[in-house]
Structures are given as structure tokens and as C-alpha cells.
N, C-alpha and C positions, 0 to 999 in steps of 0.2 A: 089830959093824961091821955096815952095812946093804948089801945087794948087790941088785940087779936082775937078772932072768934071764926069759926067756919062761916062759910058763905051761905046763904039762903035766896030763894028765888026772887024775894023782895029788893036783894040787892042790885038787880039787874040795871036800874038806870043809872046807878053810881058805877057799876062796872062797865058799862056801854060808854060812858063818858071818858073813865079812866082808858079806857082803848082808844077812844078817838083823841084825848088832850094829851095823854102821857104815852102813848105808843104810835099814834099816826094811823089807826085802823078805823074808820067810819061804819063799822057793821051795826045794822039795823037792831034797835031796841028789841023788836019782837022777837028776832031770831036768837039774840043775847038772852032773852027770857026764858025762850023755850030750851035752849041749850043747858042754860045753868039750873033750869028746872029738871033736866035728865042728869044732869053730871054731879049734881049735889048728893044723889043717893047711891052714887058707885063708890065701890071699895077700892077700886084700882085709880082714884082720882081725889085729890086734896086741894080745894079752894078755901082760902082764908082771906078776910078782910081785915084790915086795920081800922078802927074807929077813932075818932078824936073825941074825947070826952062822953063816950058812949051812945053818941047821938049820930055823928055824921060818918060814912064810909070814906077816907080818905087813900085807900091803897087796897091793892090785892096782890097776891101769888096765887099761881096755878101750877100744880106738880101733877105728875102721872107716873104710872109704874114705866119701866124703861128697861126690857129685856133682849139680850142680844146672845148671839151663839158665841160669842168671844169674852165675856165677862160677867162678873156677878151680877145678880139683879141691882139696879139703882132705879134712881128717881129722876126726871128729866122736868125740869122749870120750862112750863110752856109759855109763862108769861108773868112779869112782875112790873106793877105800875104804881106810881104815888103822884098824886094832883102837884103839878110844879110848885104851888105856892106853900106845900106842906113837906117838900124835900129838905132833908139835912137835919131833921127832927126826931128820928130814930124809927121811923114808920117801915122802912123797908129792911132795916135791920132786925126789926121784931118779927116782921112776916116771913123773911128767909131763916130765922132761927126757929120758927114755930114749924115751918116747912121741914127744917132739918130735922127736928124732933119726930114729925108724923114719919120721916124717912127713916130714922134708928127704930122707932116702935114697930115698923112693918119690915125690918130686917134687911133694908138696903145697904148695899156697900158702899154707896155713895152718892152724889148728886151732879147731876150735868146741866150744863145749860150754855143756849148760845147768846150771843150779843152783837148787834150791828157793829161794823168796823168802824163807825163815826161816833158811837156811844162812848167817848174817851171816860166820862163821868163816871157812867155805868160801870165800866172795865174796872176803874180805881176802887170804886165800892166793892165789887166782887172780890178784888186782891186783897182788899182789907178785910173781908169776910173770911179769907183762908181758900179761897178759889183760886186755881192756877190754870193759866191759859197753857195748853198743850200743844195746838197746832191752829194753822191759819186754813179755813176753808172756804169753799163757794158755796153757793146755796143756790142749787137747782129747783125749779117748780115747773110742772108741766099742769095746765088747768084742762080737766076734762068736761 
């Protein structure tokens, strides 16, 4: 059975592995743990994990407040990942639904997310969940 709960600092090893195996980001465990420890206590962030049989973390979603000068307050999905061997079993659906519930409870007008252009399976999933792709964008990054 898949259940969803708030993330805790002890979930860092699973989240670090999910980032590496599910999203392609090999961020160090120590840094993941430190960030998770800090973010779990914030009210502008929501990090949820999906557990299999109450024992093993198999996925997570991370949302944050998103405020602009041109739209009502929203939430932004910063990351959602499920281990490949557990995909298509409902974990991502439960995670996103729980994130949407948090968004409603905190007064958000909607949720936004970005997804890489090659992640066609993810795009189909988001559309199935009621998300609409409104535009194509380029992602710019400048490391400091």
C-alpha cells in the first residue's frame, strides 16, 4: 500500500537517491540532509514522501510558495520523482494530489510546474492530472 506523509530529515538518503536515479541530479547526501533539515520546518515549503507499505520511501514531491506581481499566489512544484521500478503504481498521483491539497489549504490559486522537453511520459501524466501546458520556454541559468 502506498501512503503519503510529510518528509523528515531521516528521509534524506532516499530523496538523494531519487534525485540521482529519478531526476539525474547527483547532489551530495550531506547537502541533501542539511537542506531537508532546514526546509522541513518552513511554512512556505511542502515536501511529501510516498512510502510503500509504511517502510520504504519510493517517491517525493517538493512544492514552494510562488508569488508574482502579475497573478494570484500559487505553488511551484520544484521536484517530483518516483523510483523507476515503482512508477505507474499510483505514487506520483498520490503525491501530486497531496501537494494540491496543501496548496488549497494554504490559499493558492493554482500550481505551476516545469518539465523537461524530453520527458514525454511525465507530460502525459501531468495532462492526465489536469495540468495544461500553456507555453514553451527556454531555461536560462547562470552559475555564480
